[in-house]
N, C-alpha and C positions, 0 to 999 in steps of 0.2 A: 571554525568547523559549522558554525550557522552557514555561512556563506556559502559553503560548498556543497552542504545538503541541501539549503535552497535551489543552488542553480543545478544539482543532479533531478530534482523536483521536477523543474521546469524543462528539463529535455530526456524525461521519462519516458513521454509520450509517443508512439512512432510519428515520425513525419510525414507530411500530408503527401501523396503520390499524385503529381500533376506534372503539368508541363514548365513547374519550376525546379523542379528536383535536383537539378545540379545547383541552383540559386540556394537551394535549402540547404544542400550537403556543403557548400561554402562557408554559410552563416552560421553552422554548426561547429565546423572546424574552428571559426574565428571566435566563437561565443566560449568554447572549451580553453582555450589560449589568454581571455580576458578574464579579467577578475571583476567581479560583483563590488559595488563601491562602498567605503566605509570611511570610518574619520581619518584616514592617511589619503585619501582623495583630495586633493583641493578643490575642485567644483562640488562635493558633497560633504565637506565637514561640518558645514553648519544645519546638517540636516540630520536628525535622528531616524534612522531606519529599524530601529527595534521591532516595529510593529510589523515590517515587512519580513524581515527574517526570523520572527518569532512562529512562522506561520507554514504549513506546506499547501501549495495551491496545487489541485488535480485539474486535468485537462477538462473541459468542458464536454465530454459526448453526449451526442444524443441532441435533440432540441427540445428546450423547455416550452412552456405553454405560452401563447402569445400573451404579451402582456397589454395591457391598457396605456396608450400611447397620446388620450386624449391631450394632456396636460403639455405633452411636447409638440403636437401639431403647429404648424403656422400655415395656415390656408391660403396665403398666398404664393406660397413657394413649392418648387417641385420638391419631391422626398423619395429618398431610399432608404430604406429600415434596415437595420442589422440587429438580430437579436442575440446576443451571447456570442458575438463573433461570426453569425452566419447570415445570409442575406434573406429578408422574408420579404417575398412578392405578395402577400396578403396586405404587410401594413404597408407598403412602397406605393409612389404614385408618380412613376418614371416618364418623362419629358419624351414627348413626341413631335417635336419642333425642329425647324431649322437652327443650324449653328451649335446644337449642343447633343452630345452623347452621353447618358449617364450609365453605366453597368456593373454589373458584380463578376466575379471573377468566373471564368467559364463562357462568358459572353462580352469580355473584354475587345476593346481595339487594340489588336495586334501590333497596329502601329507608336502604341504607347511605352512598348516594351522597353526601346532602347531608354527612356529616362528612370525605368522600374531600380530602387534598389542600388544606385549608383553612391550613397552619400552615407556617412556616418558608419563606415568601417570598424573603427576605433571605438564604437560605443557598444558595451555589451547590452545592454536593452533593446535596442535597436536590430542588432544581430538576434536575440530570442526573437523579436518579432518577425524577422525574415525567414528564420527555422520554422516558426507554429504557425503563422498566420492561417487562419482558416478561407478568408475572404477577403475581398477588397473592393473598394468603391473606385471604378475608375472614370473619370470625365475628362472628356474633351470639349474644348470651347471654340470654335472657328468664326465667331462672329458677334454680336452685341445680344446678350440674353436678358431680357429687362425682368424676368421671374426670378427670384433667389432660388438656387439649390440648396435644398436642406439635407444634411447627410448624418442621420440620427442612430448612433448606437446606444442599445438599450442591455442593462444587465439584468437579469432575472433573480429572485430567490431561488436557493438552492441547499441539500442538506449538508454539502460542504463547500469550503472555499474554491474558488475555481479560478482555473487563469485566462484570461480573454487576451485576443490579439487585434485590435481592430486596425485599418491598414485603409489610406489612401493616397491614389496618385492622381492630382490636378496638372491639366496642361492647357494653358492658352494659346493659341496661335497669335501670329501678327495682328496688331490691330483687336485684338478680342476684349469683349467687356462682361463682366459677370460679379453677381455676389455670391459667396459661399458660406451657409452656415452649418459649421460644423460644432453637433450638440453629443454629450455623453450624459446619458442619466440612468436611473434604475435603482432597486433597492439591493442587490443583490451584492454578497460578501466576496467579493474578488478580487483580483490584481488584474487592471486593464493596461495592458502595455500596448499604447497606441502608436502608430506611426504614419505622418504626412509628408508627402511631397509635391510642391508646387514649382511647376516651370512656365514663366511667363515669357514670352517670345518678344521681340521687338513693337514697342508702342503698345502692349497690351496693358490692358489693368485690373485688378482682383481686388474685391471688397469681401475680406476675410472675417468672419466673427466666429470665435471657439469659445465656446460655452461648456463648462466642466462643471455639473451641479449632480457628482452621484451620491447614492447613500452613505451613512456613517460608519459603515464597516470597510468600506471600499478602498483599494491602494490604487494611485493612480499614477502612471508615468508614460509622459507625452513625447514625441520626438517630433517638430516640424521645421522642415527644411525647405527653404525658398531659394530658389535661382533666378535673378531678375538680366534680363537682358536689353540692349539696347533701348531708351525713352520707355521701359516700364513703369507702372506704379502700382505698387502694393499698398494698399491700405487695409491694416489690421488692428482689430478690438480682441483680446483674449482674457477672457473671464476664468479664473478658478473660486470656485464657491460650494464644491461639495468635498465630500471624500475624508477619511480620517488622515490620509496620507498622500499627497499630490506632487506631483516634480513635472513641471512642463520646460522642456528645453526648445529655445526657437533659434533658428539658426538661419540669419539671411546675407546674401551674398551678391552685391553688386558687379555683374559681368560686363556690363553694356552702359557706353555713357549717357550719359541723361538721365540714368534711373532713378526713381524718388520709392521711399520708405518713409511710410507711416504707422508707427507703432504703438497702440496703446492699451494699458492691463489694468486689471482689477483685481485684487486677490483678497476675498472675505473669510475670517478665519473666527472661529469661537470654540467654547470647551477646551478639548485636547488636541483639536486639529494641529496639522503642521501642512503648511503649503509655500513649495519652493519653486521661483519663477527664475530661471537664466536664459539668458540672451545674448548672441553672440553675431555683430553684424560686422562683416567684412567690406572693406572697399577698395577695390583691385584696380579700379581704371578712373580715368579724371571726370569731375563734373557731376557727381553723383550726391543726393540728399538724404538724410535722415532724420527723421525728427521722432523721439522716443517719449511716452510720459506715462510712467507705472506708479498705481496709488495701492498701498496696502492698508488694510484695516484690520485690526487684531484684538479681541477680547478674550475673557476668559483666563485658560492658562495654555493659550495657543500660541504657535510660533510660525511666521512669516519670513520668509527669506527673499530678495530680490539682487540679484547680480546681472549687472548688464555691463557688456564689455563692446566697445566702438574700434575697430581696425582700422587704422587708416594707412594703407600701403604704400611703401615709395614711389609707386606711378601715377597714384592717385592727388594728382595737384587740382585744384577746385573743389575739394570735398566741403559739405555745408553739412554739420551735424549740431542736432540739440540733444543733451538727454536730460531728464527730469524725474526724479523719485521723492513723491510725497508720501509721507505715512499717517497713521493715525492710529493711536492705545487709547484703547477703550478700557483698560483693566492695568493694575499694577505688577499684576503674574503674567501678561502677554509678554510676547519679544516679537521685535521687528528688526532683523541685519537689512540693512540696504548700502549696497556696494556699485554704485555708476563707475563704471571706468572707462578709462581714453588711452590710446595705445596708437600713438601718432609719429608715423616715419618720413612725412613729407611737412615742409614749411609752409607751403601755399595752401592753407587751408582755413576755415572757421570751423571751431569746434567747441563747445560748453556743454558744460552737464554741473548738476547740483543736487542736493538732497536734504529733504527735512523731515524731521520725527515732530509729533507733537499731539495734544490731548484736544478733547471739546473745549470750546472757549465758553469760560464761566461766563462773562459777560452777555454772549449770545444764548445761553441758556436763560439766564435772568431775565434778558429780555421778552424772549418768547412766553417765558411763565407770567411775565408782566400783562401778557397779550392774554391770558387764559388758558394758555395750554398746560398740559398735567408735566410734571417733569420726565416721565418716560416717553411721552409725546415729543414733545420737543428735542429731547434726546434722540429720539429716532430720527425726527425730521433734519436734524444739523448731518447724523450720520450719512444718511442718504443723499445729501445734498453735496455731499464730498463725493458721493460716489458717480452721482447723477452727471457730472463733467464726461465720465467715462461711457456710462449707460448708455445715455441718452443720446448719443450722437450715432448708434447703431441705426441703420435707413431703415428697419423692418420694424414697423411701431407693434406689432402683434407679438413679437418677442420683447421688445422693451416691457409692456404693459406686464407680460408674463414674470420677466425678471424682477420688476418694480415690486408685484406683489410677492414674490419667492421671498427677496429681500426683506420686505416688510415683516414678512412671517417671522424670518431668523430672527431679527433686531428684538422681536419682542420676547 
């Protein structure tokens, strides 16, 4: 009954009337035929959704007060900001340069519509987003863009829990190059249902950094779908650091020969946080490569889940994949479920995977303490060193420094 009541509340607000009316109507029909996930749904069985289903979220009507985003600003990046799901021109710094167009809903490039909403039609949260989204970041890149593009979603504090629907569409044309930073922040008590679609045409390359560090009352459900054409390169770092309950599903499809994907992720949870990362990488064509590394750090009574599935289809000869899951438990009450998976339907491939779960090394702690560090300082240093392999590879130094400070603050 809680599921039905929750779904009903999420469809209660009138759908926005705009050029996507028929798209929204179709999404509502599909959402009503799909069930919200529960323990019997295989891909959700390890994630306790009681915190989500125990609440009723309302539409975030009207604009809230402009938040202070100083802590989230990346000076070297072009910035498009959405507050409670709506574009904020006052906080944005849109680029006026060749090779890139960044715009909100209403000012979007109509040529991108053919790529819009073409995936995940059997996923209920994706359909809820399609029905309810208020705004969208539309990004088209036609050449090389040296400055990062920062898409920032901020939630504000309100008197009641609100449902927010962030959306982003990114298309890189042939041989285009760009860095995208997608960030979710704020202290609002919200259900943030996010959808990002990425299309990389032939020989295009995208460095994608996704950072979720919302407040401790937030529920975050994000879906990212990536399509790779011939010779394209997708290099992603996905960080799940905030929220009471978070779930991110990443789907990458190799549609063109020679495409490459490098996927790195870090989950850091403490207290009663629950964070779930699911990935699916499909190799449909020959001679493509995927390298995936996921790390989870869990303390307190928290739960971290990683389920990664790499599927090599019958025609995908010459596929080369490597999948690694490394996990660090900081508490006897914390829990980490790691499930790296390979599904191989072609014999002419090279595929490897593995998973480890461990604790901080007592000898390393002793060594650092013998050099004058306190136990807390030594512990914090070792935890960050474990995470730094993921964080320090982000190519934006301002963001790395901000994440380092944020993580050290939480580890204390």
